[in-house]
Structure formats: C-alpha cells, structure tokens
N, C-alpha and C positions, 0 to 999 in steps of 0.2 A: 974811240972807234966803240960801236955798240957792242956789249958783253954777252947778249943772250937772254938777258933777264928782262922782267917786266915789272917796274916799280910803281904802285900806286899810292897814292897820297889822298886818304879820305878824312874829311872834316865834318864833323857831328854838329847838328844845331842845337841851340840851347839859349837863344835870345841874348840878353846882356851879359850872358856868362862868355859869349865868344870873345870877350876880350883876353881871357886865359889862352885860348886858341891863338889869338892873334900874337900874343906876346911870346908865345912857343914859336910860332912860325918865324917872328922878326929873330928871336935868339939863334934859332938854328939857320936863318939865311945869313946871319952874320958871320956864323962859323964857316959855313961852306964858301963863303965869299964869292958867291953868285947868284942870279934869280933862281929860287927854288924850282920854279917850272922847268928849269934846265937839266934837272936832274930827276925827274919824274916823266914816265911814259903816259900816266892818266892822272888826271885831278878831279876828285868827285868832293861835292859838298852840299849840305843840306841847309835849309834855313839861312842863318848867319853863316853857317859854315860855306854854303852855297856862294853868298856874297864874298867872303873870303876867297874861295877858289876861283872865281871869275876874276878877282883882283890880282889874284898870283898869276893865271894865264894870261894875264894882260901885261905881266910883268911890272905891276905896281909893286915898289918896294913893300917888305912886310911892315916895315916900321911906319910907312904912311899908312898903313890899314889899321895899325893899333891906334894912330890918331883919330879915326872914325868914332872911336868911342868917347872922345871928348865932347862929341856932340849928343852924347846919350840923352841928355835931358831934352833935347829938341826931338829926338826919335821918339820917345817915350811920353810925349806932351799928351796929357788926358784929354778928350775929347770935351770934358766938364769933371767938375769934381765928383759929382754923381757917379758917372760913367767909370771913373777909376776904381771904386771901390764896391759899385753894384752896377756892372755891364748887362743889365737886363733887357735893355733894347737897342743894344749896339755895342761895337766893340769899345775896348777902353781907350785906344789911342788913334789918332789920325794917322793915316800912312804917308800924307802928302810930304810931311818934313823929311822922313827916309827918302823918298823918291826924289826931293830937290837935291839933297844932299848927293844921292847916287849919279845925278844929273851933271853933277860939277864936271868940268871938261879935265880937272885933275883925277877923276876918278873914272867913272865909265864914259861919260858924254853922251855920244851919239855912236858909240863903239858897237858893232855886231859881234855874233858868235862866229860869222865867217871871217872875221878879221883877226881873230885869234890864231896863234902860232903852235899851241899846245893843246891837246886832246882834254876835253873838260866832259863831265857828265853831271846835270844838276837835278835831282829829284824834285816833283811837285805832284799835285793831284788835279787831274782836269775835272773841276765840279760840275761842268757841262756834259760830260760823259759819264761821270762817277767812277773813272779810273786813274791809275798812276800814269804819271806823264814824266818822261826823262827827257830834259833838253841837252843836246850833244853837238859837238862840233862835226862837221860832215866826214869823219872817219871812217865811213862805210857807204857804200853805194845807195842803201835804202835810207839814207839820212836825207832827204831831199831839200826840206824847208827850213831847219832850224837855224842854218847858217844867216838868215835873214832877219832874225830877231834881234833886237836890242840886248844889250847886257843888262841895261835897267830894267827892262821887263821882265827877263828871266829872273833876276834877282827879287823883284817884286812878288813873282809869283810863287816862289820857293819859300819865301819869307812871310806869307799872309797866315800867319797863326791865328786859327779861330778863338774867338773872345778877344784876342788881343789886338788885331789889324783888320781889315776890311778884307773881304774875299777881294782878288785882284784880276781884273778883266783886260785883255788885250787880244787882237785878231779875232774878234768876235766870240772868244770863250772866257771862261772864268775859272780862276785856280786857287789852291787852297794850300798852305804849308806843306812842303815835301815831308817833313818828320813824320807825317801820318802813316807814311808807307816805308820810309828809309832814313832814320834820323842819323843812323850810323850808316854811311853809304857803301862802305867797303865791300860788304857781301854782293851787293849787286853791280860793283865796281869790278870784282872778280868776273863776274858773268859777262859783263860788257867786254873785258879784255878778251876773253875766251871767244866769245861769238860775235863779236862787232869789231875787235880792233886787231884781229888775225895774230893772236897768241893764244893758240889751243892749251898748250902745256902746263898746266895749274902747277907743277913742280918748279918751275921758275918764275912764279908770279910772287911777289911780294908787297904786302900792304903795311903801311905807317898810318895807322888810325888815330887822330888827335881828338880828345873829348873836350868837354867844356867844364870840367871839375863839377860834375852834377851831384846834387845831393841825395839824389834818388828819391823815390816816392812811395811810401808806405801808408799804412791805415793808421789813421789818427785814432786813438781810443776813446777820443771823445766823442767821435761821430757814431751816429745811429747806422747799424748794418742795414736798415730799410732806407737809407737816405733816398732822396729822389733828386731832380734838378737843383733845386731851391731848398732842400731839407736842412732843419737847424740841427746843432750838436745835441747830445742828450743832456746837457747843463740847462739852466734855466734862462740863461740869455740867447736872444735870438740873432744867430748870425747866419742869414741866407746864403752867404758866400762860401758855408762850408758845405753845399751840396755838390754833386757829381759835375754839375755844368761848370763847374771853375776849375776843376781839378783833372778832368778825364784827359784832357789833351797832354798835360804832363807826364801822366801815368803811361799813356800811349807812347809818347816819343822815348820815355827812359825803360820802357820795357822792351820796345823795337831795338834799342840800342844795345841792351844786355843780351839779347836774343843773337844779334848781328855778331859782336864780337865773341860770344861764346863758340858759335857756328866757326867762324874765323879760324878761332883757337885748335879748333879740331881739324879743319880742313889744311890749313897752311901750317900748323905746327909752329916751330921757330921761324917762320918766315912772315909771321903775323906780329907786328910791334904796337903795342898798345901805349900811347902816351897819354895820361890822364891821372887823376888822383881823387881821393875821397875825403871831402870835407869832414873836420871834427864836428861832434855834437855842437859845440858852441857856435859853429859857423854855419850851420844849415838855415838858421832862421832869415839869413840876409843874403842869400844866394839863389835867391827866385829867377824866374825867366826874365822880369822887367825890374829887378832890383839893381839901381844905379847909385845907390848912396856910396858915400868915401869908403865905408868899411868894406863893402863888397868889391868896389874896384882895388882897393889895396890888398884885400886877401886873394884875389884873381891873379894880380900882377905878381905878388910875392911867392904864390904857389907855383906860378908859371917859371919863375927863375930858379925855382928850387928843384923842379922836375926837369929844366934844361939843364942844369949842373949835373944831374944823375945820368941823363942822357947822353951828355958829352963826353962823360967818363967810359961809354961803353963803344963796342966795334960799330954799331949801327951808323953813327956820324961819319965813320970813315967808309962804311960801305955806300951812304946816300953820296958823298963826296966823290966817290970813284966811279958812280953809274954814269953810263953815257948810254942815252936812250936813242932807239932809232928814230930817225926823222919821221914824223907823222905822215900818214897819206892821206890827202883832202880831195875829196872828189866834186866839191861844189865850191862856188863861192869866189871871193878875191884872192884867196890863196891856194886855190887848185892848183895840184902839181902832180896829178895822174889821171889817166883815163879810165872809163868806165868799162 
C-alpha cells in the first residue's frame, strides 16, 4: 500500500566512472531483493546515469548494467590515435559502438519511453534550440510526444559529451550531454515531482542521489591564468591539451553537481541521501571521465562495495525496502492508464 511519500532516485553523469554508480545500484538491488524501480516513484539520470536510469526503468537487472562496462574499451574507442590526445578537429571517440551496444535486444533494443512502467526523467540539451531538454515518461498531460522516442536515442542524447562524443541527432534535432544543465539531476527531479508528477508536498519527498566517485576539478598550478582554448602550461614543454577546451566540460558538470547537492541538503535536510565518495590524492590521476584502465575499474568497484556496506548498516536501506510507490498515471502511449 502506498505510504504517501515520494521517493526519487537521482543518478549523476560521470562517463567511465559510472561503473561506481552501477555497482552501488547492483548491491542495493541485491539487498532489497526486487527491481529497484519498484521502490521509487521517479528515476532521474544524466549521461551515463541516464543510461542506467533507463535500464532500471526497463527493469534490467542492475548486475547486467554493471556488465555494460566490460565493453568500455569498445565504447571509448578513439577515432584515431591523434584524436585521443588532441581532439582538435573532432571528438575523441566514435559513438557508434555505444549505440550498437545499447541497441542489443538484451539492453534497450527498440523499446520506447512509452513502454516503460516507471516514471523517468532524462536531462539533455537541445542544441538545435540552445535550451535544456528533459525526456520523460507521459506522466503529465503536457508530455505528449516523448513516449514515442526510443530509449537508445534518449540515452545517446543525454550522453553526447562535448569533445568526447559527437553531437547526437534524431527527430530532426541535435542534442548534447545533459550534464551541461543537470549533471546531478536530483534538484530538477524534485521540481518534476512537485509540478508534473502530482506531488506538491516537498516535505514528503525523499531523494537518493548516487554520484560517480568524482575527483573534482580545481586549478592546476602549472596552468596560466590567461589560458585560452589551447593554452600551454607555464612550464617550457608545450601541451596544448592543457587549455580550457579540454577541461571546461568536466569543470561544468562537477560544479553543477556540487551546487545541486548543496541545495538539496538545505531544501530536504535529512530526506536527501547522498551516496558518493571522495577519491584519495593518489587515485585522482586515473579517475577521469574516459579512463578505463584496470586500476580505475578496480578502484571504482572497490569503493562502491565499501560505500554499499556503510549504506546497508543505516536505516536508509530499510526505508527503501518498505516504500510502496503510488502506481504512476500515464496519459499517452501503450501504457496509458488514465484519461486526459
């Protein structure tokens, strides 16, 4: 029986570091012994978090989502050796391998948003219009078209990270990574709950935010404060990759995530549960957005297990296990269950 509370699962973007998120989700799902989507009223996810959110909403076992990262070397396959280190004339990586992986029938296949049985919200940026774009299940009468979109297209749109992957186009529009506007989607998800999911009482909203064990982004003392797109550091060696053009995206998503979590902590107080960690200095050098080294993967998996153990000793696990969401109302598509 529904308990009157509204629980949101918010999954951050972070590229290859999403392995941390996926492993925490798998550990959590194993503990509650049912599909995670059955214990949340709304699942929001950005970039790699968006891919994971769509997978959970489709009730793909979280352990299967962890296995997606076994293909990381194919996902992050450089367009060329030059492009990997100096992506001056195009993105570092091809996005066709990621798309082919998601199109597998065991992942998304041809499934559309309208076929999902759980509410989702996936941030992106509509580059055609130059505005934020949030793909959603049809849980409000104004959401007339998104249900027709394939999960693959939505996943590719939210994960089109500038300089890493190409801008992604479908339905005659072009999209860029949602991390530019909501890398940590918990804040916009609360707005979604209050204004589009018929739950205006913020005092009964809970948000479980899962990060990607981000290393943070700060000023390298070797860099010139006057750096441009391709500025070199103040040392004598010339490394054009040290300019703004190659670090601005990561600074943007990390800053947005910090802001979102800060505001949620004030707004929701003890109803915001942040599941994340801070890497040690010796770990930061190999925890980049596209680092798929064995050392990086071992660190992410290990930290996910450590944090999961701490989580499972708290009352949060019991709260998630006991929550019974209200059945969502869908106004359009194959799962339409209410009249407009």
